[in-house]
C-alpha positions in Angstrom: 137.6 57.4 84.1 136.3 56.8 80.6 132.6 57.3 79.8 130.7 54.6 78.1 128.3 56.0 75.5 124.9 54.4 76.1 123.4 56.2 73.1 123.9 59.6 71.5 122.2 61.3 74.5 123.3 59.3 77.5 126.7 58.3 79.0 127.7 56.0 81.9 130.6 56.5 84.2 132.1 53.9 86.5 133.3 55.2 89.9 135.8 53.4 92.2 136.5 54.3 95.9 138.7 57.3 96.0 137.7 58.6 92.6 135.8 61.9 92.1 134.0 63.5 89.3 131.9 66.6 88.6 128.7 66.9 86.8 126.1 69.5 86.0 123.3 69.5 88.7 120.3 67.6 87.5 122.3 65.5 85.0 122.1 62.2 86.9 119.6 59.9 85.3 120.2 56.7 87.2 122.9 55.0 89.3 123.9 51.7 90.8 126.0 51.1 93.8 127.1 53.3 96.8 127.3 56.7 95.2 127.0 60.2 96.8 126.1 63.5 95.1 127.1 66.8 96.8 126.3 70.3 95.6 129.6 72.0 94.8 130.0 75.8 95.2 133.7 76.1 95.9 135.7 72.9 95.5 137.7 71.3 92.7 141.1 72.2 91.5 141.3 75.9 90.7 137.9 76.5 92.3 134.8 75.5 90.5 133.1 78.8 90.8 136.1 80.7 89.6 136.3 78.2 86.7 132.8 78.9 85.5 132.7 82.7 86.3 130.8 84.2 83.3 130.8 87.7 84.7 129.3 89.6 81.8 126.2 87.5 81.7 126.3 86.9 85.4 125.7 83.2 84.8 127.0 80.1 86.6 126.6 76.4 85.7 125.9 74.7 89.1 127.9 71.6 89.6 127.8 68.6 91.9 130.6 66.4 93.2 130.0 62.7 92.5 131.9 60.1 94.6 131.6 56.4 95.6 131.6 53.0 94.2 129.2 52.2 91.3 128.0 53.4 87.9 126.2 56.6 87.1 124.2 57.4 84.0 124.2 61.1 82.8 122.1 63.1 80.3 120.5 66.5 80.3 117.7 68.1 78.3 117.8 65.5 75.6 121.0 67.1 74.3 123.5 65.1 72.2 126.7 64.2 74.1 130.2 64.2 72.9 133.0 62.5 74.9 136.4 64.1 74.7 139.4 62.2 76.0 142.2 64.4 77.1 145.8 63.2 77.1 147.5 66.1 78.7 146.1 68.9 76.5 143.7 71.7 77.5 140.0 71.7 76.4 138.3 75.1 76.1 134.5 74.9 76.5 131.6 77.0 77.6 130.7 76.1 81.2 127.0 75.5 80.4 128.0 72.8 77.9 129.7 70.7 80.5 127.8 67.6 81.4 130.4 65.7 83.5 134.2 65.4 83.7 136.9 63.7 85.7 137.8 65.2 89.0 141.5 64.7 88.2 141.4 67.4 85.5 142.8 70.8 86.4 140.1 73.4 86.1 140.6 77.1 85.2 139.2 80.1 83.4 140.5 81.9 80.3 139.6 85.5 79.5 138.5 85.4 75.8 140.0 88.8 75.3 143.5 87.3 75.6 142.9 85.4 72.4 142.1 87.9 69.7 142.3 91.1 71.8 139.3 93.4 71.4 137.7 91.0 68.9 137.7 88.3 71.6 135.6 90.6 73.7 133.3 91.5 70.7 132.7 87.8 70.3 131.2 87.6 73.8 128.9 90.5 73.0 127.8 89.3 69.6 127.3 85.6 70.2 125.9 85.8 73.7 128.8 83.7 75.0 130.7 84.9 78.1 134.0 86.6 78.0 135.3 83.9 80.1 135.7 80.3 78.9 136.2 77.2 81.0 139.5 75.3 80.6 140.1 71.6 81.6 143.6 70.2 81.4 145.2 66.9 82.1 144.5 63.2 81.5 140.8 62.3 81.7 137.4 62.4 80.0 135.0 65.2 79.5 131.3 64.8 78.3 130.0 68.0 76.6 126.5 68.7 75.4 125.4 70.0 72.0 122.4 70.3 69.7 122.1 67.9 66.8 125.3 66.0 67.3 128.9 67.1 67.0 131.7 66.8 64.5 135.4 67.2 65.3 137.3 69.3 62.7 141.1 69.2 62.7 143.0 72.5 62.8 146.5 72.4 61.2 149.1 75.1 60.6 148.2 77.2 57.6 144.7 75.8 57.3 142.5 77.7 59.8 138.9 76.6 60.3 136.0 79.1 60.2 133.0 78.4 62.4 129.6 80.0 62.9 130.0 81.3 66.5 126.6 79.8 67.4 127.7 76.4 66.2 131.0 76.4 68.2 131.1 73.9 71.1 134.7 73.6 72.2 138.3 73.3 71.0 141.6 71.9 72.2 145.3 72.3 71.2 147.6 75.2 70.5 144.8 77.3 68.9 144.1 81.0 68.5 140.7 82.4 67.8 139.4 85.6 66.5 136.3 87.0 64.8 136.6 87.5 61.0 134.3 89.4 58.6 135.6 88.0 55.4 132.3 88.2 53.6 131.4 91.8 54.6 129.3 93.3 57.3 126.0 93.0 55.4 126.2 89.3 54.5 124.7 86.5 56.5 127.4 84.1 57.6 126.5 80.6 58.7 123.0 79.5 59.5 122.3 81.3 62.8 124.7 84.0 63.6 122.6 86.8 62.0 125.7 88.9 61.8 128.6 88.9 59.3 130.9 87.2 61.8 132.9 83.9 61.6 135.0 82.5 64.4 138.4 81.8 62.9 140.5 79.2 64.7 144.1 78.7 63.6 147.1 76.8 64.8 147.2 73.1 65.7 144.4 71.2 67.4 140.7 70.5 66.8 137.4 72.3 67.1 134.0 70.6 68.0 131.1 72.0 66.0 127.4 71.2 66.6 124.9 70.6 63.8 122.7 73.5 65.0 122.8 77.2 65.7 120.7 76.8 68.9 122.1 77.7 72.3 121.7 75.4 75.2 
């Protein structure tokens, strides 16, 4: 189900009987029609709680199941919202950045250490992001949250993209990530990392970058 962007901080989804979607709890702003909201602690393809297991930080992004016949408006904390439409690929995104997404999408969890080895684990320690990242795969729409708006940067073979880890929001495609220290350990990299680290993404796909180093 596509999202209609009401403005930069609000989206609207249209539900039909038999359809299901998930959203962050507390993200519903208003709705019309016969719509139900159910706290979700175990459901969803792949298991929602396993999907969002951020074991190192012991955090979880509570979700609710949204079903019925009507329209629902979503927003949260005044954050900017970026809608990502998936056509079979996989989106990698931190769980707490998820606002709402299609219930048809296959949900999973990826251990960041599997991309970049030890450096993937270091990324979790340095940036405050969990060692586990949420994956959503299939055909459908995902609304993610960010500070200050989002830009989509293409990643092409031979042309990696370097991102301040604090500005990273999500990525999709056949992409590998690792921490790089190209400017040296004592240099300030980016606007908010505070350490000499850049997140290097290479391969083929795209990365979404927010216009701020603030965490949600």
